C-alpha positions, 0 to 999 in steps of 0.5 A: 473695285478697289484692291481688297486690302484697302481699308473699307468705309461706307463711301467705298461701299457706296462706290462699289454699289454704284460700279456694280449697278453700272452708274457713271459708265464705271468711272470714279472721279473725285475732287478737292474743292477749296475756297482760297479764303484762308489756309488749309487745316488738318481737317482739309487734309482728311478730305484731300487724302480721302478723295485722292485715295479713292480716285487712286484705288479705283483707278479713277481721276482726282481734280483740284478745283478752287471754288473762287467765287468770293473776291472779297475774301480770296487772295493769291496767297491762299491759292499758293499755300493750298497748292503747296499743302496738297503737294506736301500731302502727296496728292497728285492732281496731274494736269487737272487743276481748275478754277470755278472762275474759268466757268463764269461764262457758262454758269452765266449762260446756265443762269439765263436759261433758268430764267427763260425756263421760269425757274429763276428771277431777279429779286429786289428785296434787301438781304434782311427782308430775304431772311425775314421772308424765308420763314423758320423751321416751323413756319413756311416762307413768304413769296417775294413780291418780285417772284412772278416778274416776266421772263423778259424783265428778269433777263434785262435786269440780270443783264444790268446786274452783270453790267454793274448798273446796280449797287451791291445788295440792291438785287439778287438772282434767286431760284424759284423752287418752293417757299413752303419747303421743309428744307430752308435751303430750297426756299428760293435760294440766292444764286447770284449777287452783285459784288463790285470787287476785283477778283484775283484771277478775272480782275474787274471783268465781273460785277456778279458772282455765283453763290457757293450752293449754285457754283459748286454742284454745277462745277462738279457736273461740268468737270465730270465728278461722279462722287462729290464728297463733303463734310456732314454740315452740307447734308441739308444742302444736298437737295439744292445740289441735286436741283442744280445738277438736274436743271443743268442736265436738262437746260445746258446738257452740252456743258455737263459731263456727269450726274454728280452725287453728293455724299457726306462724311464726318468732319474732323474735330480735335480737342484743344483746337479750333478748326473753323476758318473764320476762327483761325482767321481771327487768331491770325488777323488779331495777332494771337498767333504769328501768322497762318503757319504758326506751329501752334495752329492746326493748319497744314502750313503750321504742321509742316513748319513745326516738323510733322511729316505727311506720313504722320498726317496720313496715318492719323487720318487712316486711324480715325477713319471715315464715318457719318456722325461728327465726333471729336478726336483726342489730340493725344492720338494725333501726337501719338501718330507723330511719335510713331512716325518719328521714333524710327527715323529721327536721329538722336542728338544731345541738346541742353535747353537750360544749361548749367555749367559743370567743371570736371576738375580732374580732367586735363584742361586741354584734353578732348575725348571724342566719344561715339554715339549711335544715331538710332538705338538698335539700328546699326545701319543708321550709323553713329556720330562723335561728340567731344568731351572736355573739361567744361560741359553743360548739363540740363539745369533740371538734372541737378538738385541741391536737396533732392528727394529719396530715389532721385537718380540725377546729380546732387552734392556727393552724388554720382551720375553717368554722362551719356556715352562718356563717364560717370561724374561725382558732384564735389562742389557747388558755386552760387551767384549773389542771389543764391542761385546755383550757376556752376558745379565742380565734379570729378570723373572716374576714368574706369567708367568710360561708356563701352569700356567700363571696368569699375563694376559700379551700378549707376542708375542715373544717366543724363545728357550733356554738351561740351561748353567749348564745342557746343553750338548755340541754338534757340529752341521753341517749346509748344503747348496746347493753344487752348487751356481746355479741350473745348475752347468755347466751353465755360465762356458765356459769350462763346469767345474762344480767345478767352481760353487761349493758353498764355504758355502755349509758346516758350522760347529758350534762347541760350540752348546748346546742341552737339557740334555734329548738328552743324552737318545735319540737313535742313529738312531732318527731324531729330530727337533731342535725348530725353527732351522730345522731337525737334525740327529746324525752323524752315524760316528762321534757322540758319547754319550760323543761327540755329532755331529748332521747333519742338514737334512733339514731346516724348511723353505719349499720353495716348499710348498710356490711355490705350494701355490702361484701357487694355 
């Protein structure tokens, strides 16, 4: 059994029961079987971490296997991205990296043995006719006119399919099960189809490719997988999974290492997000986002580029747990997990995103005062860094109002505010351009108010951040909002076109920002909190020492914590 302190769920209860009954010779062997037809998303992360944790905790094995049976949609790019994603999440498949394309020969032999046993046949019906003959939930299907072909004819036709003698769609190999079954998946499902497309690993060697529902269970049993964990939408496929495994055990036992069993758990759904691969593909291919790693997407590559850590993803998956029924998780919970992860580790720096110039008129022109700023509040071991304070600085544009409301604690004409780590300043004058826009403030500082050495006795409520105009580093900052306007991207559109609910303000690019000069020495992989602004990460593609680009990971406002507080 797993360690007693591990989080329990119904899948672990099943495994405990199986071990107690002596099934699978006491082995636990799981796998993650992605199709390399797109990039993985956070829903896949839940499946990866679940499969890996179970294998680890039960001292079993974990395989990574690419179910690469559709050369039309699969590419090496997707294989590479999936490998990188799983490594980043920390799941270790050791030396067990497999491809179902490695099993094409043995699966072909299994199909031939099904034909010889009278359990599979070559069907000439068109795809449209196969669907029509299949029936409905309320009406049984009809048998194909080709269902009772002689075994020898079926073998010859299947060989001809393999040799490329028929065009795509002309013939398929179907299982002979039960056209009256209450489960539509058991009504003589297609096992093989003709596809004359080059495969990313096998090239043009094959003209026929197995269907997923045939390929997947066979590969599990062939690899010795004991517990095949998949999402809830495959529940109706379980009888076919069992049929394939049982027939493989009987007809080609030399290729089978275990009696694999399928167990389903709830998939991960997030508000303001689409998770289906075809929808993500559409967003990418139609240019609604800038690639699979656009930080607005829920793909693992996008989360990594945005600056989310694998620890935050693991914490989120642990909190939502493993259940049988589908539900939708509030995106605010995921953002809360990200903040919880970053808060104790992200060093604090000042950054001005929409700069407003301030001239401190009673400060000597050439004088620079280096002030000390802590990296992590309350954590002396995290150290500190120095920031230059000079006559000209920039503050955040939103930290000044010419005609403020009552109880406004930032800067205004005649008002006093404290500059973080430095001095208190008072606004004495305002400079405007020809359109009436405020472009510069003239202020004076009080030398008795230096942070850490304050002898003024003043009680100044407002504290704002700043960056030296002369020393600050120019930077571009990307701010992100939800990709969709509503919690359910398809809600409210009669045609269900989720792209109509895209948020036009999901990305804001600020090109004239300034950050502290100390950030020049920061590591490329380091996460930061920009004081009063949020958590940020240097873009791994676009940021360079001479051209800083920061992606917003998440803002400071934690709506999930507020929701929990209100409920409590």
